[in-house]
Legacy VTK file of the C-alpha trace (Angstrom):
# vtk DataFile Version 3.0
C-alpha trace
ASCII
DATASET POLYDATA
POINTS 487 float
193.956 9.951 120.625
194.776 12.991 120.333
196.141 15.687 122.697
194.004 16.752 125.880
191.995 19.737 125.789
192.301 22.439 128.723
189.176 23.711 129.287
188.773 26.712 131.782
185.549 27.060 133.917
184.924 30.790 135.043
182.108 31.068 137.583
181.674 34.837 136.870
179.164 34.866 134.452
179.744 38.605 133.791
177.270 41.512 133.021
174.420 40.178 131.376
174.146 41.093 127.350
172.463 43.884 126.718
169.131 43.877 125.831
167.049 46.251 122.965
164.275 48.545 125.147
161.323 48.450 123.557
160.505 50.975 120.784
158.152 53.391 120.360
156.157 51.409 117.682
155.940 48.429 120.235
154.557 50.768 123.335
152.159 51.851 121.004
151.095 48.599 120.247
150.533 47.804 123.791
148.946 50.930 124.584
146.577 50.030 121.928
145.784 46.765 123.037
144.784 47.981 126.019
142.564 50.851 124.950
141.031 47.895 122.846
140.285 45.830 125.802
138.960 48.865 127.974
136.544 49.505 125.015
135.515 46.090 124.123
134.216 46.062 127.913
132.792 49.424 127.770
130.916 47.931 124.494
130.049 44.681 126.272
128.537 46.651 129.045
126.462 48.974 127.119
124.729 45.900 124.823
123.847 44.491 128.173
122.877 47.454 129.317
120.445 48.261 126.310
119.875 44.564 126.093
118.301 44.907 129.686
116.554 48.146 128.751
114.815 46.337 125.977
113.571 43.261 128.010
112.105 45.670 130.757
110.534 48.013 128.097
108.906 45.222 126.562
107.534 44.118 129.754
105.555 47.383 130.125
102.757 45.858 127.708
102.763 42.797 130.316
99.509 42.804 132.469
100.304 42.632 136.247
103.863 44.070 135.621
104.862 47.292 138.181
106.979 50.437 137.248
110.608 49.716 138.459
110.937 50.006 142.210
114.825 50.448 143.020
113.890 51.063 146.701
111.149 51.013 148.914
107.822 52.562 147.691
105.882 55.688 149.212
102.661 56.565 149.241
101.917 58.506 146.329
98.142 59.406 146.592
95.089 58.173 148.062
91.848 56.770 146.167
88.488 56.681 147.339
87.163 58.385 150.637
83.812 57.463 151.850
82.829 55.444 148.555
83.135 51.845 147.705
84.586 50.972 144.415
87.075 48.925 142.319
89.813 49.982 140.273
91.497 49.274 137.190
94.176 50.824 134.844
93.847 52.103 131.347
96.739 53.379 129.798
97.855 56.083 131.835
95.239 56.327 133.900
93.450 54.701 136.846
89.899 54.233 136.227
87.879 54.267 139.591
84.428 52.619 139.986
82.621 54.406 142.725
79.673 53.770 145.072
78.782 56.522 147.514
76.940 56.039 150.843
73.904 57.616 149.203
73.300 55.042 146.474
75.157 57.088 143.551
77.561 55.906 141.354
79.994 57.351 139.031
83.581 56.579 137.354
86.496 58.568 137.888
89.822 58.870 136.031
92.932 60.118 137.461
96.598 59.814 136.387
98.276 56.881 137.412
101.316 58.452 138.371
100.265 61.597 140.282
96.598 61.001 141.484
95.339 64.205 139.714
91.744 63.772 138.920
90.971 64.289 135.007
87.078 63.612 135.094
84.173 62.359 137.169
81.463 60.666 134.854
78.143 60.522 137.178
76.354 57.152 136.007
73.519 56.760 137.958
71.653 59.216 140.934
70.916 58.093 144.047
67.247 57.322 144.712
64.478 59.612 145.288
63.625 58.208 148.631
66.749 58.084 150.900
68.469 54.488 151.790
67.886 53.065 154.891
71.076 52.678 157.174
70.765 49.094 156.528
71.038 48.587 153.021
73.569 50.337 149.871
73.533 49.652 146.008
76.512 47.824 145.211
77.474 45.731 142.123
79.078 48.172 139.478
80.732 46.729 136.825
82.693 48.602 134.264
85.072 46.520 131.633
87.037 47.451 128.410
88.498 45.675 125.578
89.548 45.130 122.130
85.950 46.029 120.846
85.448 49.245 122.815
88.884 51.173 122.244
89.395 54.380 123.827
85.942 53.295 125.465
84.733 51.752 129.050
81.069 49.912 129.474
79.539 50.196 132.827
76.882 48.270 133.652
74.371 50.576 136.576
71.430 48.760 138.119
69.190 49.639 141.069
69.803 46.098 143.401
70.524 46.642 147.132
72.091 44.746 149.365
71.703 44.463 153.294
74.632 45.928 154.883
77.108 43.694 156.869
78.295 45.584 160.638
81.211 46.778 158.732
79.680 48.786 156.423
80.121 46.504 153.296
77.125 44.981 151.494
76.059 41.235 152.216
74.635 38.786 150.063
71.577 39.521 148.134
69.037 36.745 149.452
68.508 38.556 152.767
65.392 39.913 153.436
66.618 43.658 153.808
67.637 43.180 149.871
65.940 44.031 146.505
66.712 42.411 143.292
67.617 44.652 140.270
64.400 46.362 138.384
66.159 48.019 135.445
69.652 48.300 134.504
71.411 50.097 131.841
75.033 50.223 129.991
76.774 53.432 129.711
79.485 53.612 127.215
81.963 56.417 128.694
84.833 57.816 126.663
88.183 57.191 128.338
89.969 60.539 127.615
87.093 63.190 127.942
84.656 61.471 130.865
81.756 61.829 128.461
79.092 59.418 128.236
78.594 59.033 124.462
76.261 56.090 124.507
73.614 54.852 126.614
72.044 51.655 126.052
69.329 49.583 128.064
69.647 46.322 129.534
66.611 45.153 131.796
64.581 43.794 129.209
64.526 40.704 126.589
64.977 41.555 122.730
61.067 42.433 122.879
60.875 44.678 125.337
59.265 42.543 128.239
59.992 40.449 130.619
62.073 41.009 133.719
65.933 39.957 132.684
67.566 42.266 134.380
71.364 42.399 133.114
73.929 41.536 136.149
77.124 41.378 133.986
78.690 43.116 131.389
81.816 41.778 128.671
83.812 43.073 126.042
85.097 40.935 123.503
86.993 41.658 120.314
83.646 42.581 118.233
80.835 42.738 121.081
79.005 44.018 123.859
77.899 40.718 126.197
75.746 41.300 128.826
74.145 38.364 131.202
70.968 38.716 133.018
70.133 35.621 135.628
67.017 33.239 135.124
65.501 31.306 137.301
67.073 28.069 135.286
69.967 29.586 133.279
71.190 32.637 132.345
69.774 35.468 129.528
72.947 36.192 127.392
72.957 38.879 124.961
75.596 40.666 122.492
75.241 44.200 121.272
77.228 45.860 118.609
79.424 48.006 120.720
79.110 51.040 118.175
75.444 51.029 118.152
73.640 49.174 120.947
71.881 46.830 118.226
71.333 43.468 119.137
73.320 40.790 117.330
72.109 37.716 118.758
70.459 36.748 122.073
70.505 32.679 123.940
69.727 31.388 126.676
72.788 29.850 128.719
72.068 26.233 130.637
74.020 27.817 133.947
71.811 25.640 135.881
69.360 26.788 138.827
69.886 30.092 140.379
72.155 31.932 137.161
73.372 35.038 139.225
73.398 37.286 142.350
71.063 39.112 141.585
68.640 36.462 141.866
69.884 33.856 143.894
73.018 34.818 145.619
75.457 33.262 143.147
77.552 35.748 141.072
77.306 36.246 137.334
79.742 37.077 135.261
81.159 37.466 131.301
84.551 36.502 130.541
86.035 37.020 127.218
88.012 34.007 126.088
90.175 34.692 123.414
88.981 36.171 119.749
85.932 34.339 119.287
84.510 32.426 122.531
82.764 34.074 126.221
82.221 32.281 129.152
79.308 32.714 131.476
79.418 31.838 134.858
76.333 31.451 137.339
75.505 28.503 139.111
77.392 26.587 136.130
79.844 27.727 133.354
79.056 27.592 129.790
81.424 28.633 126.803
79.292 30.726 123.488
80.618 31.457 120.403
81.009 35.105 120.177
79.316 34.997 116.300
76.088 33.427 117.151
76.199 32.506 120.842
75.964 29.150 120.044
77.283 26.772 123.221
80.723 25.275 122.717
81.354 23.792 126.196
80.064 23.573 129.708
81.779 22.925 132.711
78.769 21.777 134.750
77.456 22.744 138.182
80.091 21.610 140.013
82.871 23.132 138.397
84.703 26.534 139.685
86.316 28.721 137.646
89.356 30.561 138.802
89.410 32.902 135.797
91.256 32.782 132.514
94.732 31.770 131.240
96.667 34.677 131.144
97.034 34.745 127.159
92.904 34.372 127.678
92.795 31.665 125.843
90.796 29.632 127.837
89.178 29.502 130.812
90.872 27.982 134.160
88.170 25.602 135.294
88.490 23.783 139.396
86.731 20.516 139.155
86.873 17.528 142.008
90.845 17.033 141.801
91.953 18.108 138.229
92.239 21.400 136.262
90.398 21.737 132.670
91.340 24.801 130.209
88.006 25.213 128.335
88.657 27.245 124.703
87.238 27.557 121.484
89.351 24.875 120.231
89.249 22.259 122.937
88.719 21.195 126.477
92.374 19.604 128.241
92.102 18.248 131.414
95.481 18.490 133.462
95.963 16.518 136.839
96.455 18.501 139.964
94.623 21.898 141.045
95.419 24.918 138.974
98.400 27.309 140.016
97.306 31.306 140.333
99.420 32.697 137.523
99.292 36.440 137.978
102.126 37.689 135.646
103.001 35.818 132.664
105.339 37.263 130.179
104.885 34.512 127.316
108.595 33.716 127.999
107.409 30.142 128.317
105.040 29.480 125.588
101.890 27.704 126.533
102.678 26.781 130.275
100.174 25.712 132.600
100.932 25.517 136.209
99.296 22.857 138.940
99.940 21.072 141.784
100.281 17.787 142.569
102.163 16.173 145.057
104.377 19.333 143.859
104.884 21.982 141.339
103.370 20.160 137.746
104.509 22.101 134.423
101.986 21.052 131.586
101.834 22.078 127.702
98.275 23.621 127.952
97.821 23.002 124.070
98.402 19.015 124.361
97.743 18.427 127.679
101.297 16.700 128.229
103.546 17.202 131.191
107.196 19.260 130.684
108.284 18.392 133.898
107.740 18.176 137.752
109.441 19.661 140.989
108.965 18.971 144.536
107.937 22.159 145.259
104.298 23.384 146.654
103.212 26.666 145.148
100.084 28.787 145.529
100.985 31.696 143.321
103.355 32.400 140.429
105.082 34.944 138.464
106.522 33.856 134.794
109.223 36.226 133.622
112.132 35.850 131.522
111.867 31.917 131.065
112.133 31.495 134.831
108.986 30.730 137.071
108.590 32.272 140.874
106.167 30.539 143.151
105.038 30.680 146.776
103.175 28.159 149.109
103.041 30.672 151.977
105.821 29.825 153.802
108.994 30.027 151.061
109.802 32.124 147.448
111.187 29.199 144.978
112.508 30.609 141.671
112.676 27.635 138.824
113.965 27.373 135.385
110.862 27.746 133.232
111.801 25.348 130.608
113.510 22.731 133.016
112.053 22.938 136.462
115.399 22.923 137.695
115.424 24.892 141.188
117.467 28.045 140.737
116.960 29.602 144.465
114.543 29.900 147.042
113.753 31.955 150.316
111.895 31.228 153.328
109.637 33.579 155.633
111.361 33.044 158.165
114.704 34.121 156.800
113.037 37.434 155.364
110.847 38.193 158.390
110.810 36.281 161.675
110.086 32.986 162.912
106.296 32.924 162.537
106.235 34.854 159.477
104.723 33.730 156.544
104.541 34.933 152.616
100.903 36.852 151.292
101.664 37.415 147.824
104.149 38.174 144.834
104.644 40.955 142.650
107.332 42.008 139.984
108.927 45.164 138.530
110.408 42.479 136.152
114.338 43.023 137.791
112.953 42.134 141.307
110.262 39.626 142.919
108.713 41.918 145.861
107.678 39.658 148.486
105.052 40.647 150.733
105.201 38.625 154.189
103.619 39.116 157.663
103.621 38.310 161.234
101.145 35.654 162.223
102.144 36.701 166.311
102.428 40.385 165.557
100.634 41.390 162.548
103.496 43.140 161.655
104.292 43.362 157.517
106.588 43.583 155.703
107.467 44.598 151.633
110.731 42.258 150.820
112.240 43.303 147.263
114.597 39.903 146.011
116.971 40.078 142.964
115.187 37.878 140.491
118.188 36.209 138.993
120.015 35.442 142.290
117.423 35.755 145.259
119.315 38.373 147.311
117.908 40.935 149.152
117.698 44.101 147.323
115.742 45.824 150.008
112.953 45.827 152.505
110.526 48.004 154.248
108.073 47.894 157.466
104.058 48.543 156.249
103.629 50.561 159.251
105.883 53.326 157.763
102.905 54.246 155.018
100.612 54.793 157.952
97.377 52.558 157.899
98.617 50.268 155.113
98.470 46.208 156.538
98.649 44.695 152.962
99.758 45.484 149.709
98.376 43.917 146.147
99.647 44.239 142.606
96.068 45.378 140.547
97.123 45.785 136.976
100.161 46.582 137.294
99.614 49.495 140.064
101.069 48.746 143.932
98.242 49.276 146.139
97.941 49.773 150.226
95.261 48.461 152.038
94.054 49.826 155.408
91.358 49.337 157.734
90.053 52.839 156.324
91.770 53.568 153.504
93.338 52.482 149.658
96.702 54.280 148.774
98.868 54.104 145.664
101.965 53.501 145.970
105.224 54.148 143.982
LINES 1 488
487 0 1 2 3 4 5 6 7 8 9 10 11 12 13 14 15 16 17 18 19 20 21 22 23 24 25 26 27 28 29 30 31 32 33 34 35 36 37 38 39 40 41 42 43 44 45 46 47 48 49 50 51 52 53 54 55 56 57 58 59 60 61 62 63 64 65 66 67 68 69 70 71 72 73 74 75 76 77 78 79 80 81 82 83 84 85 86 87 88 89 90 91 92 93 94 95 96 97 98 99 100 101 102 103 104 105 106 107 108 109 110 111 112 113 114 115 116 117 118 119 120 121 122 123 124 125 126 127 128 129 130 131 132 133 134 135 136 137 138 139 140 141 142 143 144 145 146 147 148 149 150 151 152 153 154 155 156 157 158 159 160 161 162 163 164 165 166 167 168 169 170 171 172 173 174 175 176 177 178 179 180 181 182 183 184 185 186 187 188 189 190 191 192 193 194 195 196 197 198 199 200 201 202 203 204 205 206 207 208 209 210 211 212 213 214 215 216 217 218 219 220 221 222 223 224 225 226 227 228 229 230 231 232 233 234 235 236 237 238 239 240 241 242 243 244 245 246 247 248 249 250 251 252 253 254 255 256 257 258 259 260 261 262 263 264 265 266 267 268 269 270 271 272 273 274 275 276 277 278 279 280 281 282 283 284 285 286 287 288 289 290 291 292 293 294 295 296 297 298 299 300 301 302 303 304 305 306 307 308 309 310 311 312 313 314 315 316 317 318 319 320 321 322 323 324 325 326 327 328 329 330 331 332 333 334 335 336 337 338 339 340 341 342 343 344 345 346 347 348 349 350 351 352 353 354 355 356 357 358 359 360 361 362 363 364 365 366 367 368 369 370 371 372 373 374 375 376 377 378 379 380 381 382 383 384 385 386 387 388 389 390 391 392 393 394 395 396 397 398 399 400 401 402 403 404 405 406 407 408 409 410 411 412 413 414 415 416 417 418 419 420 421 422 423 424 425 426 427 428 429 430 431 432 433 434 435 436 437 438 439 440 441 442 443 444 445 446 447 448 449 450 451 452 453 454 455 456 457 458 459 460 461 462 463 464 465 466 467 468 469 470 471 472 473 474 475 476 477 478 479 480 481 482 483 484 485 486
């Protein structure tokens, strides 16, 4: 064993060893990393902004989507005064079909944004003998479509209907009403307002008979006229350029084929590129090439419209829904949910309600998902589905049915409030809610992604506006005396 070693312990560690201070190069690297991080965040935000702008720009062509509403809307301008009519949007113009108290009919074009009137096209003069106070002319229809680019076809006729106590037209079957004796189709240039063509619409192919057209539709390559008969509907297809008749058939729509004769409304609904639905007491789908019958929905069915992509008629029939198109008839369980906006982000989606919300493949009829959510109306935007049932608004993933958020009418307004409608500008869901007890109505904007409130406004501040509705992507306010455009 060696000699012991003496170890001296010192609690005083002394001053720390000197450390090298970061040099200029290290400081430059730190600054560069900070700048790179900031730039990455800025670029990421710019990319997100560009994508969002591109997404919203893509919605410009989706029917029913409103212009952006970052805050509560105001009255931009007022529509018709003492005339009655309907509106549709073609490009940047709002076309207003007018029927004046004296019975004259016209079509007016206004700038959607400003309300500046571009032109007015007279379509039908007032009758030589003044109309009695108890009756009014009705039924001016103007339609446009791919087969009539830059133009609109207006069907005018001389039928009259009894006025109701509030001044509107009643059913045509009353004693003081008279069926149409003549009709014609006026083709109007949308830019100039000029009537560029006029075709007869009140006689059959030989120039004889009393089949007066009551409805018009514009398909990809034809103008289709429907005239009610005692036992069906007479249907004619005209060349949109020359007015020459391409074909004429009798559609078996059942007895009492149209409003002008029996009080049922005749309608023509283009379906896809190659079919047209003829609605009277019953429903028949015709091939636009030759007028041959493709399908029938029977006389007990009710057509609620066409799918948003136009591919099929939506038919309600005894507790189930049928999608009737050129290529087939798809049957779905439940009652169809009205879809007012669909951007195609969930392809071939069909919605019904039957013990909850059910999603289907519109082509195969296979069920995709179901959710324990009641629904009356739906919007499909950005792969999500917004629905309401009169009490609550619910947003679901359109691909899986997962509930993402919901808001109830009492949360939005008060305890007895109800939801009466939905609209969207792509970023927000606009909810129209009203109080049953007070009739107080509000427009509430919810963030489409999170369901949080962006803004809300009382409709009373807009004057005589008691309800709002989106029509062809334009927000309209309705009152007891007037209709206004909101922006």
